[in-house]
PDB file of N, CA, C and O in Angstrom:
ATOM      1  N   UNK A   1       2.793  -2.396  10.303  1.00  0.00           N
ATOM      2  CA  UNK A   1       2.608  -3.180  10.127  1.00  0.00           C
ATOM      3  C   UNK A   1       3.196  -4.176   9.724  1.00  0.00           C
ATOM      4  O   UNK A   1       4.374  -4.024  10.047  1.00  0.00           O
ATOM      5  N   UNK A   2       2.997  -5.658   8.903  1.00  0.00           N
ATOM      6  CA  UNK A   2       3.312  -6.603   9.977  1.00  0.00           C
ATOM      7  C   UNK A   2       3.742  -6.973   8.167  1.00  0.00           C
ATOM      8  O   UNK A   2       3.188  -6.425   7.214  1.00  0.00           O
ATOM      9  N   UNK A   3       4.647  -7.833   8.085  1.00  0.00           N
ATOM     10  CA  UNK A   3       5.058  -8.893   6.815  1.00  0.00           C
ATOM     11  C   UNK A   3       4.313 -10.379   7.313  1.00  0.00           C
ATOM     12  O   UNK A   3       4.431 -10.858   8.441  1.00  0.00           O
ATOM     13  N   UNK A   4       3.497 -10.993   6.150  1.00  0.00           N
ATOM     14  CA  UNK A   4       3.025 -12.587   6.175  1.00  0.00           C
ATOM     15  C   UNK A   4       4.338 -13.443   5.628  1.00  0.00           C
ATOM     16  O   UNK A   4       5.437 -13.105   5.188  1.00  0.00           O
ATOM     17  N   UNK A   5       3.694 -14.704   5.865  1.00  0.00           N
ATOM     18  CA  UNK A   5       5.474 -15.562   5.576  1.00  0.00           C
ATOM     19  C   UNK A   5       5.249 -15.843   4.013  1.00  0.00           C
ATOM     20  O   UNK A   5       5.224 -17.062   3.849  1.00  0.00           O
ATOM     21  N   UNK A   6       5.121 -15.327   3.116  1.00  0.00           N
ATOM     22  CA  UNK A   6       5.158 -15.116   1.947  1.00  0.00           C
ATOM     23  C   UNK A   6       6.088 -13.930   1.682  1.00  0.00           C
ATOM     24  O   UNK A   6       6.784 -14.043   0.673  1.00  0.00           O
ATOM     25  N   UNK A   7       6.245 -12.653   2.508  1.00  0.00           N
ATOM     26  CA  UNK A   7       7.225 -11.558   2.930  1.00  0.00           C
ATOM     27  C   UNK A   7       6.222 -10.502   2.096  1.00  0.00           C
ATOM     28  O   UNK A   7       6.589  -9.683   1.254  1.00  0.00           O
ATOM     29  N   UNK A   8       4.740 -10.772   2.604  1.00  0.00           N
ATOM     30  CA  UNK A   8       4.295  -9.927   1.494  1.00  0.00           C
ATOM     31  C   UNK A   8       3.891  -9.273   3.099  1.00  0.00           C
ATOM     32  O   UNK A   8       3.730  -9.841   4.179  1.00  0.00           O
ATOM     33  N   UNK A   9       3.800  -7.509   2.608  1.00  0.00           N
ATOM     34  CA  UNK A   9       3.298  -6.532   3.757  1.00  0.00           C
ATOM     35  C   UNK A   9       1.310  -6.624   4.057  1.00  0.00           C
ATOM     36  O   UNK A   9       0.448  -7.017   3.271  1.00  0.00           O
ATOM     37  N   UNK A  10       1.184  -6.191   5.214  1.00  0.00           N
ATOM     38  CA  UNK A  10      -0.077  -6.728   5.524  1.00  0.00           C
ATOM     39  C   UNK A  10      -0.073  -4.763   5.967  1.00  0.00           C
ATOM     40  O   UNK A  10       0.646  -4.221   6.807  1.00  0.00           O
ATOM     41  N   UNK A  11      -0.754  -4.330   5.381  1.00  0.00           N
ATOM     42  CA  UNK A  11      -1.989  -2.681   5.675  1.00  0.00           C
ATOM     43  C   UNK A  11      -3.029  -2.587   6.191  1.00  0.00           C
ATOM     44  O   UNK A  11      -3.406  -3.748   6.029  1.00  0.00           O
ATOM     45  N   UNK A  12      -3.899  -2.063   6.752  1.00  0.00           N
ATOM     46  CA  UNK A  12      -5.229  -2.111   7.307  1.00  0.00           C
ATOM     47  C   UNK A  12      -4.894  -0.274   6.622  1.00  0.00           C
ATOM     48  O   UNK A  12      -3.894   0.371   6.308  1.00  0.00           O
ATOM     49  N   UNK A  13      -6.532  -0.011   6.662  1.00  0.00           N
ATOM     50  CA  UNK A  13      -6.118   0.968   5.642  1.00  0.00           C
ATOM     51  C   UNK A  13      -8.302   1.571   6.122  1.00  0.00           C
ATOM     52  O   UNK A  13      -9.317   0.908   5.907  1.00  0.00           O
ATOM     53  N   UNK A  14      -8.197   2.785   6.676  1.00  0.00           N
ATOM     54  CA  UNK A  14      -9.185   3.563   6.971  1.00  0.00           C
ATOM     55  C   UNK A  14     -10.067   4.383   5.513  1.00  0.00           C
ATOM     56  O   UNK A  14      -9.712   5.449   5.011  1.00  0.00           O
ATOM     57  N   UNK A  15     -11.060   3.678   5.141  1.00  0.00           N
ATOM     58  CA  UNK A  15     -12.182   3.961   4.453  1.00  0.00           C
ATOM     59  C   UNK A  15     -13.305   4.160   4.630  1.00  0.00           C
ATOM     60  O   UNK A  15     -13.941   3.180   5.018  1.00  0.00           O
ATOM     61  N   UNK A  16     -13.922   5.211   4.478  1.00  0.00           N
ATOM     62  CA  UNK A  16     -15.180   5.536   4.168  1.00  0.00           C
ATOM     63  C   UNK A  16     -16.051   3.838   3.916  1.00  0.00           C
ATOM     64  O   UNK A  16     -15.642   2.751   3.510  1.00  0.00           O
ATOM     65  N   UNK A  17     -17.781   4.481   4.535  1.00  0.00           N
ATOM     66  CA  UNK A  17     -18.694   2.978   4.109  1.00  0.00           C
ATOM     67  C   UNK A  17     -18.771   2.833   3.147  1.00  0.00           C
ATOM     68  O   UNK A  17     -18.843   1.726   2.613  1.00  0.00           O
ATOM     69  N   UNK A  18     -18.794   4.602   2.219  1.00  0.00           N
ATOM     70  CA  UNK A  18     -19.112   3.937   0.876  1.00  0.00           C
ATOM     71  C   UNK A  18     -18.113   3.537   0.036  1.00  0.00           C
ATOM     72  O   UNK A  18     -18.765   2.999  -0.859  1.00  0.00           O
ATOM     73  N   UNK A  19     -16.738   3.424  -0.330  1.00  0.00           N
ATOM     74  CA  UNK A  19     -15.747   3.220  -0.011  1.00  0.00           C
ATOM     75  C   UNK A  19     -15.544   1.527  -0.013  1.00  0.00           C
ATOM     76  O   UNK A  19     -14.749   0.697  -0.454  1.00  0.00           O
ATOM     77  N   UNK A  20     -16.785   1.580   0.771  1.00  0.00           N
ATOM     78  CA  UNK A  20     -16.246   0.208   1.507  1.00  0.00           C
ATOM     79  C   UNK A  20     -17.171  -1.196   1.034  1.00  0.00           C
ATOM     80  O   UNK A  20     -17.023  -2.416   1.091  1.00  0.00           O
ATOM     81  N   UNK A  21     -18.324  -0.118   0.479  1.00  0.00           N
ATOM     82  CA  UNK A  21     -19.402  -0.852  -0.137  1.00  0.00           C
ATOM     83  C   UNK A  21     -18.968  -1.040  -1.634  1.00  0.00           C
ATOM     84  O   UNK A  21     -18.846  -2.100  -2.247  1.00  0.00           O
ATOM     85  N   UNK A  22     -18.765   0.240  -2.073  1.00  0.00           N
ATOM     86  CA  UNK A  22     -18.565  -0.119  -3.736  1.00  0.00           C
ATOM     87  C   UNK A  22     -17.031  -0.799  -3.688  1.00  0.00           C
ATOM     88  O   UNK A  22     -16.605  -1.314  -4.722  1.00  0.00           O
ATOM     89  N   UNK A  23     -16.397  -0.794  -2.756  1.00  0.00           N
ATOM     90  CA  UNK A  23     -15.703  -2.286  -3.201  1.00  0.00           C
ATOM     91  C   UNK A  23     -15.058  -3.655  -3.037  1.00  0.00           C
ATOM     92  O   UNK A  23     -14.124  -4.408  -3.311  1.00  0.00           O
ATOM     93  N   UNK A  24     -17.193  -3.280  -1.853  1.00  0.00           N
ATOM     94  CA  UNK A  24     -17.221  -4.797  -1.386  1.00  0.00           C
ATOM     95  C   UNK A  24     -18.398  -5.491  -2.297  1.00  0.00           C
ATOM     96  O   UNK A  24     -19.268  -6.297  -1.965  1.00  0.00           O
ATOM     97  N   UNK A  25     -18.020  -4.700  -3.960  1.00  0.00           N
ATOM     98  CA  UNK A  25     -19.572  -4.677  -4.851  1.00  0.00           C
ATOM     99  C   UNK A  25     -18.550  -5.130  -5.555  1.00  0.00           C
ATOM    100  O   UNK A  25     -18.650  -6.356  -5.616  1.00  0.00           O
ATOM    101  N   UNK A  26     -17.516  -4.706  -6.176  1.00  0.00           N
ATOM    102  CA  UNK A  26     -16.341  -4.703  -7.487  1.00  0.00           C
ATOM    103  C   UNK A  26     -15.900  -6.586  -6.451  1.00  0.00           C
ATOM    104  O   UNK A  26     -15.825  -7.540  -7.226  1.00  0.00           O
ATOM    105  N   UNK A  27     -15.739  -6.821  -5.401  1.00  0.00           N
ATOM    106  CA  UNK A  27     -15.367  -8.273  -5.079  1.00  0.00           C
ATOM    107  C   UNK A  27     -16.402  -9.704  -5.342  1.00  0.00           C
ATOM    108  O   UNK A  27     -16.070 -10.808  -5.773  1.00  0.00           O
ATOM    109  N   UNK A  28     -17.936  -9.142  -4.846  1.00  0.00           N
ATOM    110  CA  UNK A  28     -19.284  -9.823  -5.053  1.00  0.00           C
ATOM    111  C   UNK A  28     -19.228 -10.203  -6.536  1.00  0.00           C
ATOM    112  O   UNK A  28     -18.936 -11.337  -6.915  1.00  0.00           O
ATOM    113  N   UNK A  29     -19.588  -8.971  -7.518  1.00  0.00           N
ATOM    114  CA  UNK A  29     -19.687  -9.049  -7.743  1.00  0.00           C
ATOM    115  C   UNK A  29     -18.786 -10.658  -9.554  1.00  0.00           C
ATOM    116  O   UNK A  29     -18.941 -11.619 -10.308  1.00  0.00           O
ATOM    117  N   UNK A  30     -18.102  -9.751  -9.096  1.00  0.00           N
ATOM    118  CA  UNK A  30     -16.698 -10.176  -9.978  1.00  0.00           C
ATOM    119  C   UNK A  30     -16.172 -12.009  -9.797  1.00  0.00           C
ATOM    120  O   UNK A  30     -15.790 -12.911 -10.542  1.00  0.00           O
ATOM    121  N   UNK A  31     -16.373 -11.862  -8.740  1.00  0.00           N
ATOM    122  CA  UNK A  31     -15.889 -13.068  -8.142  1.00  0.00           C
ATOM    123  C   UNK A  31     -14.518 -12.783  -6.783  1.00  0.00           C
ATOM    124  O   UNK A  31     -14.264 -13.566  -5.867  1.00  0.00           O
ATOM    125  N   UNK A  32     -13.987 -11.743  -6.997  1.00  0.00           N
ATOM    126  CA  UNK A  32     -12.340 -12.379  -6.995  1.00  0.00           C
ATOM    127  C   UNK A  32     -11.898 -11.182  -5.341  1.00  0.00           C
ATOM    128  O   UNK A  32     -12.874 -10.447  -5.196  1.00  0.00           O
ATOM    129  N   UNK A  33     -11.396 -11.037  -4.828  1.00  0.00           N
ATOM    130  CA  UNK A  33     -11.133 -10.724  -3.135  1.00  0.00           C
ATOM    131  C   UNK A  33     -11.325  -9.131  -3.177  1.00  0.00           C
ATOM    132  O   UNK A  33     -11.314  -8.489  -4.227  1.00  0.00           O
ATOM    133  N   UNK A  34     -11.525  -8.506  -1.735  1.00  0.00           N
ATOM    134  CA  UNK A  34     -11.197  -6.853  -2.030  1.00  0.00           C
ATOM    135  C   UNK A  34      -9.787  -6.731  -2.241  1.00  0.00           C
ATOM    136  O   UNK A  34      -9.207  -6.229  -3.203  1.00  0.00           O
ATOM    137  N   UNK A  35      -9.355  -7.213  -1.299  1.00  0.00           N
ATOM    138  CA  UNK A  35      -7.590  -7.140  -1.607  1.00  0.00           C
ATOM    139  C   UNK A  35      -6.977  -7.337  -2.747  1.00  0.00           C
ATOM    140  O   UNK A  35      -5.856  -6.856  -2.909  1.00  0.00           O
ATOM    141  N   UNK A  36      -7.580  -8.062  -3.724  1.00  0.00           N
ATOM    142  CA  UNK A  36      -7.635  -7.807  -5.612  1.00  0.00           C
ATOM    143  C   UNK A  36      -7.055  -6.647  -5.862  1.00  0.00           C
ATOM    144  O   UNK A  36      -5.966  -6.328  -6.339  1.00  0.00           O
ATOM    145  N   UNK A  37      -8.498  -5.743  -5.225  1.00  0.00           N
ATOM    146  CA  UNK A  37      -8.707  -4.146  -6.283  1.00  0.00           C
ATOM    147  C   UNK A  37      -7.483  -3.678  -5.302  1.00  0.00           C
ATOM    148  O   UNK A  37      -6.341  -3.467  -5.711  1.00  0.00           O
ATOM    149  N   UNK A  38      -7.903  -3.552  -3.949  1.00  0.00           N
ATOM    150  CA  UNK A  38      -6.800  -2.808  -3.806  1.00  0.00           C
ATOM    151  C   UNK A  38      -5.494  -2.768  -3.807  1.00  0.00           C
ATOM    152  O   UNK A  38      -4.904  -1.745  -3.459  1.00  0.00           O
ATOM    153  N   UNK A  39      -4.655  -4.214  -4.318  1.00  0.00           N
ATOM    154  CA  UNK A  39      -3.917  -4.184  -4.491  1.00  0.00           C
ATOM    155  C   UNK A  39      -3.336  -3.441  -5.914  1.00  0.00           C
ATOM    156  O   UNK A  39      -2.277  -2.823  -6.025  1.00  0.00           O
ATOM    157  N   UNK A  40      -4.489  -3.726  -7.098  1.00  0.00           N
ATOM    158  CA  UNK A  40      -4.911  -2.689  -8.287  1.00  0.00           C
ATOM    159  C   UNK A  40      -4.438  -1.496  -8.316  1.00  0.00           C
ATOM    160  O   UNK A  40      -3.708  -0.861  -9.077  1.00  0.00           O
ATOM    161  N   UNK A  41      -5.065  -1.273  -7.206  1.00  0.00           N
ATOM    162  CA  UNK A  41      -5.505   0.323  -7.070  1.00  0.00           C
ATOM    163  C   UNK A  41      -4.120   0.754  -6.444  1.00  0.00           C
ATOM    164  O   UNK A  41      -3.941   1.924  -6.782  1.00  0.00           O
ATOM    165  N   UNK A  42      -2.948   0.258  -5.590  1.00  0.00           N
ATOM    166  CA  UNK A  42      -1.570   0.318  -5.360  1.00  0.00           C
ATOM    167  C   UNK A  42      -1.099   0.952  -6.684  1.00  0.00           C
ATOM    168  O   UNK A  42      -1.039   2.077  -7.181  1.00  0.00           O
ATOM    169  N   UNK A  43      -0.898   0.114  -6.902  1.00  0.00           N
ATOM    170  CA  UNK A  43      -0.416  -0.690  -8.307  1.00  0.00           C
ATOM    171  C   UNK A  43      -0.293   0.180  -9.224  1.00  0.00           C
ATOM    172  O   UNK A  43       0.714   0.332  -9.914  1.00  0.00           O
ATOM    173  N   UNK A  44      -1.200   0.742  -9.287  1.00  0.00           N
ATOM    174  CA  UNK A  44      -1.517   1.676 -10.668  1.00  0.00           C
ATOM    175  C   UNK A  44      -1.702   3.050 -10.818  1.00  0.00           C
ATOM    176  O   UNK A  44      -1.933   3.802 -11.765  1.00  0.00           O
ATOM    177  N   UNK A  45      -1.456   3.220  -9.034  1.00  0.00           N
ATOM    178  CA  UNK A  45      -1.381   4.775  -8.479  1.00  0.00           C
ATOM    179  C   UNK A  45      -0.151   4.619  -7.926  1.00  0.00           C
ATOM    180  O   UNK A  45       0.291   5.725  -7.615  1.00  0.00           O
ATOM    181  N   UNK A  46       0.724   3.584  -7.621  1.00  0.00           N
ATOM    182  CA  UNK A  46       1.848   4.704  -6.851  1.00  0.00           C
ATOM    183  C   UNK A  46       2.562   5.637  -7.753  1.00  0.00           C
ATOM    184  O   UNK A  46       2.887   6.717  -7.260  1.00  0.00           O
ATOM    185  N   UNK A  47       2.822   5.436  -8.825  1.00  0.00           N
ATOM    186  CA  UNK A  47       3.505   6.033  -9.846  1.00  0.00           C
ATOM    187  C   UNK A  47       3.369   7.202  -9.930  1.00  0.00           C
ATOM    188  O   UNK A  47       4.229   8.053 -10.159  1.00  0.00           O
ATOM    189  N   UNK A  48       1.745   7.379  -9.661  1.00  0.00           N
ATOM    190  CA  UNK A  48       1.348   8.799 -10.074  1.00  0.00           C
ATOM    191  C   UNK A  48       1.923   9.435  -8.795  1.00  0.00           C
ATOM    192  O   UNK A  48       2.554  10.492  -8.828  1.00  0.00           O
ATOM    193  N   UNK A  49       1.569   8.438  -7.166  1.00  0.00           N
ATOM    194  CA  UNK A  49       1.517   9.253  -6.355  1.00  0.00           C
ATOM    195  C   UNK A  49       3.690   9.413  -5.874  1.00  0.00           C
ATOM    196  O   UNK A  49       4.204  10.172  -5.053  1.00  0.00           O
ATOM    197  N   UNK A  50       3.978   8.983  -6.253  1.00  0.00           N
ATOM    198  CA  UNK A  50       5.792   9.542  -6.681  1.00  0.00           C
ATOM    199  C   UNK A  50       5.520  10.605  -6.822  1.00  0.00           C
ATOM    200  O   UNK A  50       5.352  11.421  -5.916  1.00  0.00           O
ATOM    201  N   UNK A  51       5.385  10.877  -8.470  1.00  0.00           N
ATOM    202  CA  UNK A  51       5.891  11.786  -9.284  1.00  0.00           C
ATOM    203  C   UNK A  51       5.352  13.095  -8.552  1.00  0.00           C
ATOM    204  O   UNK A  51       6.192  13.994  -8.589  1.00  0.00           O
ATOM    205  N   UNK A  52       4.014  13.485  -7.809  1.00  0.00           N
ATOM    206  CA  UNK A  52       3.982  14.299  -7.197  1.00  0.00           C
ATOM    207  C   UNK A  52       4.165  14.531  -5.584  1.00  0.00           C
ATOM    208  O   UNK A  52       4.141  15.610  -4.991  1.00  0.00           O
ATOM    209  N   UNK A  53       4.318  13.463  -5.142  1.00  0.00           N
ATOM    210  CA  UNK A  53       5.395  13.624  -3.937  1.00  0.00           C
ATOM    211  C   UNK A  53       6.405  13.641  -3.780  1.00  0.00           C
ATOM    212  O   UNK A  53       6.829  14.272  -2.812  1.00  0.00           O
ATOM    213  N   UNK A  54       7.287  12.970  -4.635  1.00  0.00           N
ATOM    214  CA  UNK A  54       8.291  12.724  -4.434  1.00  0.00           C
ATOM    215  C   UNK A  54       9.213  13.678  -5.320  1.00  0.00           C
ATOM    216  O   UNK A  54       8.868  14.134  -6.410  1.00  0.00           O
ATOM    217  N   UNK A  55      10.951  14.011  -4.432  1.00  0.00           N
ATOM    218  CA  UNK A  55      11.619  14.758  -4.808  1.00  0.00           C
ATOM    219  C   UNK A  55      12.418  14.594  -5.935  1.00  0.00           C
ATOM    220  O   UNK A  55      12.982  13.514  -5.754  1.00  0.00           O
ATOM    221  N   UNK A  56      12.819  15.107  -7.099  1.00  0.00           N
ATOM    222  CA  UNK A  56      13.127  14.327  -8.256  1.00  0.00           C
ATOM    223  C   UNK A  56      14.115  14.048  -8.276  1.00  0.00           C
ATOM    224  O   UNK A  56      14.450  13.891  -9.450  1.00  0.00           O
ATOM    225  N   UNK A  57      14.799  13.887  -7.698  1.00  0.00           N
ATOM    226  CA  UNK A  57      16.068  13.224  -7.583  1.00  0.00           C
ATOM    227  C   UNK A  57      16.061  11.818  -6.610  1.00  0.00           C
ATOM    228  O   UNK A  57      17.068  11.227  -6.221  1.00  0.00           O
ATOM    229  N   UNK A  58      14.797  11.491  -6.359  1.00  0.00           N
ATOM    230  CA  UNK A  58      14.273  10.580  -5.296  1.00  0.00           C
ATOM    231  C   UNK A  58      14.232   9.492  -6.462  1.00  0.00           C
ATOM    232  O   UNK A  58      14.940   8.560  -6.841  1.00  0.00           O
ATOM    233  N   UNK A  59      12.852  10.189  -6.888  1.00  0.00           N
ATOM    234  CA  UNK A  59      11.451  10.247  -7.883  1.00  0.00           C
ATOM    235  C   UNK A  59      12.847   9.188  -9.462  1.00  0.00           C
ATOM    236  O   UNK A  59      12.421   8.166 -10.002  1.00  0.00           O
ATOM    237  N   UNK A  60      14.148   9.693  -9.801  1.00  0.00           N
ATOM    238  CA  UNK A  60      14.898   9.338 -10.715  1.00  0.00           C
ATOM    239  C   UNK A  60      15.461   8.028 -10.304  1.00  0.00           C
ATOM    240  O   UNK A  60      15.383   7.196 -11.208  1.00  0.00           O
ATOM    241  N   UNK A  61      16.188   7.454  -8.842  1.00  0.00           N
ATOM    242  CA  UNK A  61      16.446   6.710  -8.201  1.00  0.00           C
ATOM    243  C   UNK A  61      15.526   5.518  -8.029  1.00  0.00           C
ATOM    244  O   UNK A  61      15.948   4.389  -8.276  1.00  0.00           O
ATOM    245  N   UNK A  62      14.383   5.709  -7.647  1.00  0.00           N
ATOM    246  CA  UNK A  62      12.971   4.913  -7.605  1.00  0.00           C
ATOM    247  C   UNK A  62      13.069   4.644  -9.274  1.00  0.00           C
ATOM    248  O   UNK A  62      13.571   3.570  -9.607  1.00  0.00           O
ATOM    249  N   UNK A  63      12.831   5.127  -9.834  1.00  0.00           N
ATOM    250  CA  UNK A  63      12.968   4.368 -11.413  1.00  0.00           C
ATOM    251  C   UNK A  63      13.589   4.329 -11.559  1.00  0.00           C
ATOM    252  O   UNK A  63      13.248   4.238 -12.738  1.00  0.00           O
ATOM    253  N   UNK A  64      15.019   4.265 -11.628  1.00  0.00           N
ATOM    254  CA  UNK A  64      15.828   3.489 -12.226  1.00  0.00           C
ATOM    255  C   UNK A  64      16.418   2.337 -11.406  1.00  0.00           C
ATOM    256  O   UNK A  64      17.580   1.980 -11.602  1.00  0.00           O
ATOM    257  N   UNK A  65      15.813   1.883 -10.698  1.00  0.00           N
ATOM    258  CA  UNK A  65      16.006   0.532  -9.531  1.00  0.00           C
ATOM    259  C   UNK A  65      17.317   1.001  -8.689  1.00  0.00           C
ATOM    260  O   UNK A  65      17.699   0.055  -8.001  1.00  0.00           O
ATOM    261  N   UNK A  66      18.047   2.041  -8.537  1.00  0.00           N
ATOM    262  CA  UNK A  66      19.155   2.310  -8.077  1.00  0.00           C
ATOM    263  C   UNK A  66      18.685   2.659  -6.155  1.00  0.00           C
ATOM    264  O   UNK A  66      19.429   2.583  -5.177  1.00  0.00           O
ATOM    265  N   UNK A  67      17.288   3.012  -6.214  1.00  0.00           N
ATOM    266  CA  UNK A  67      17.290   3.766  -4.759  1.00  0.00           C
ATOM    267  C   UNK A  67      17.734   2.912  -3.852  1.00  0.00           C
ATOM    268  O   UNK A  67      17.435   1.755  -4.150  1.00  0.00           O
ATOM    269  N   UNK A  68      18.406   3.029  -2.731  1.00  0.00           N
ATOM    270  CA  UNK A  68      19.312   1.874  -1.711  1.00  0.00           C
ATOM    271  C   UNK A  68      18.394   1.834  -0.752  1.00  0.00           C
ATOM    272  O   UNK A  68      17.491   2.645  -0.545  1.00  0.00           O
ATOM    273  N   UNK A  69      18.761   0.469   0.062  1.00  0.00           N
ATOM    274  CA  UNK A  69      17.203   0.232   1.028  1.00  0.00           C
ATOM    275  C   UNK A  69      17.411   0.675   2.398  1.00  0.00           C
ATOM    276  O   UNK A  69      18.400   0.330   3.044  1.00  0.00           O
ATOM    277  N   UNK A  70      16.373   1.537   2.916  1.00  0.00           N
ATOM    278  CA  UNK A  70      16.072   2.025   3.341  1.00  0.00           C
ATOM    279  C   UNK A  70      16.118   0.965   5.228  1.00  0.00           C
ATOM    280  O   UNK A  70      15.711  -0.172   5.464  1.00  0.00           O
ATOM    281  N   UNK A  71      16.883   2.146   6.318  1.00  0.00           N
ATOM    282  CA  UNK A  71      16.938   1.278   7.295  1.00  0.00           C
ATOM    283  C   UNK A  71      15.597   1.822   7.984  1.00  0.00           C
ATOM    284  O   UNK A  71      14.992   2.872   7.768  1.00  0.00           O
ATOM    285  N   UNK A  72      15.265   0.568   9.063  1.00  0.00           N
ATOM    286  CA  UNK A  72      13.299   0.843   9.602  1.00  0.00           C
ATOM    287  C   UNK A  72      13.905   1.517  10.915  1.00  0.00           C
ATOM    288  O   UNK A  72      14.852   1.170  11.621  1.00  0.00           O
ATOM    289  N   UNK A  73      13.065   2.559  10.996  1.00  0.00           N
ATOM    290  CA  UNK A  73      12.884   3.236  12.019  1.00  0.00           C
ATOM    291  C   UNK A  73      11.807   2.873  12.451  1.00  0.00           C
ATOM    292  O   UNK A  73      10.725   2.689  11.894  1.00  0.00           O
ATOM    293  N   UNK A  74      12.408   2.692  14.313  1.00  0.00           N
ATOM    294  CA  UNK A  74      11.227   2.722  15.012  1.00  0.00           C
ATOM    295  C   UNK A  74       9.810   3.539  14.754  1.00  0.00           C
ATOM    296  O   UNK A  74       9.740   4.767  14.713  1.00  0.00           O
ATOM    297  N   UNK A  75       8.917   2.813  14.620  1.00  0.00           N
ATOM    298  CA  UNK A  75       7.697   4.014  14.653  1.00  0.00           C
ATOM    299  C   UNK A  75       7.133   4.530  15.320  1.00  0.00           C
ATOM    300  O   UNK A  75       6.499   3.913  16.176  1.00  0.00           O
ATOM    301  N   UNK A  76       7.100   5.789  15.249  1.00  0.00           N
ATOM    302  CA  UNK A  76       6.663   7.072  16.479  1.00  0.00           C
ATOM    303  C   UNK A  76       5.552   6.632  17.124  1.00  0.00           C
ATOM    304  O   UNK A  76       5.630   6.531  18.348  1.00  0.00           O
ATOM    305  N   UNK A  77       4.339   6.292  16.479  1.00  0.00           N
ATOM    306  CA  UNK A  77       3.150   5.306  17.223  1.00  0.00           C
ATOM    307  C   UNK A  77       3.370   3.753  16.990  1.00  0.00           C
ATOM    308  O   UNK A  77       3.891   3.258  15.991  1.00  0.00           O
ATOM    309  N   UNK A  78       3.060   3.328  17.683  1.00  0.00           N
ATOM    310  CA  UNK A  78       2.489   1.996  17.369  1.00  0.00           C
ATOM    311  C   UNK A  78       1.735   1.135  16.070  1.00  0.00           C
ATOM    312  O   UNK A  78       0.718   1.539  15.504  1.00  0.00           O
ATOM    313  N   UNK A  79       2.398  -0.024  15.759  1.00  0.00           N
ATOM    314  CA  UNK A  79       1.826  -0.608  15.236  1.00  0.00           C
ATOM    315  C   UNK A  79       0.964  -0.933  15.892  1.00  0.00           C
ATOM    316  O   UNK A  79       0.865  -1.047  17.114  1.00  0.00           O
ATOM    317  N   UNK A  80      -0.624  -1.324  14.009  1.00  0.00           N
ATOM    318  CA  UNK A  80      -1.778  -1.684  14.624  1.00  0.00           C
ATOM    319  C   UNK A  80      -2.444  -3.451  15.260  1.00  0.00           C
ATOM    320  O   UNK A  80      -3.377  -4.058  15.787  1.00  0.00           O
ATOM    321  N   UNK A  81      -0.720  -3.553  14.523  1.00  0.00           N
ATOM    322  CA  UNK A  81      -0.307  -5.887  14.770  1.00  0.00           C
ATOM    323  C   UNK A  81       0.626  -5.913  15.407  1.00  0.00           C
ATOM    324  O   UNK A  81       1.385  -6.819  15.063  1.00  0.00           O
ATOM    325  N   UNK A  82       1.086  -5.122  16.507  1.00  0.00           N
ATOM    326  CA  UNK A  82       1.959  -4.831  16.221  1.00  0.00           C
ATOM    327  C   UNK A  82       2.425  -5.909  18.064  1.00  0.00           C
ATOM    328  O   UNK A  82       3.532  -6.252  18.478  1.00  0.00           O
ATOM    329  N   UNK A  83       0.650  -6.180  18.863  1.00  0.00           N
ATOM    330  CA  UNK A  83       0.369  -6.661  19.718  1.00  0.00           C
ATOM    331  C   UNK A  83       1.198  -5.563  20.782  1.00  0.00           C
ATOM    332  O   UNK A  83       2.172  -5.986  21.405  1.00  0.00           O
ATOM    333  N   UNK A  84       0.766  -4.203  20.936  1.00  0.00           N
ATOM    334  CA  UNK A  84      -0.020  -2.998  22.038  1.00  0.00           C
ATOM    335  C   UNK A  84      -1.099  -2.760  21.804  1.00  0.00           C
ATOM    336  O   UNK A  84      -1.717  -1.952  22.498  1.00  0.00           O
TER     337      UNK A  84
END
């Protein structure tokens, strides 16, 4: 993963051709970018994923805004955008 100049994270995601087609249709029909809809999906679904996957004490910290900053660990698999 890579951060842009605006400090936004760039993420690559693999999707099926059917999902790609649906996303493209949304973008073309509405005149918005595909990234807009991906951002909307992430923002609207992350709370549900956190509730399902995070331990209750960590979820509580996330929701209260008291989660300590994590140290970046070097990834076990090279990043898609790291130039390797």
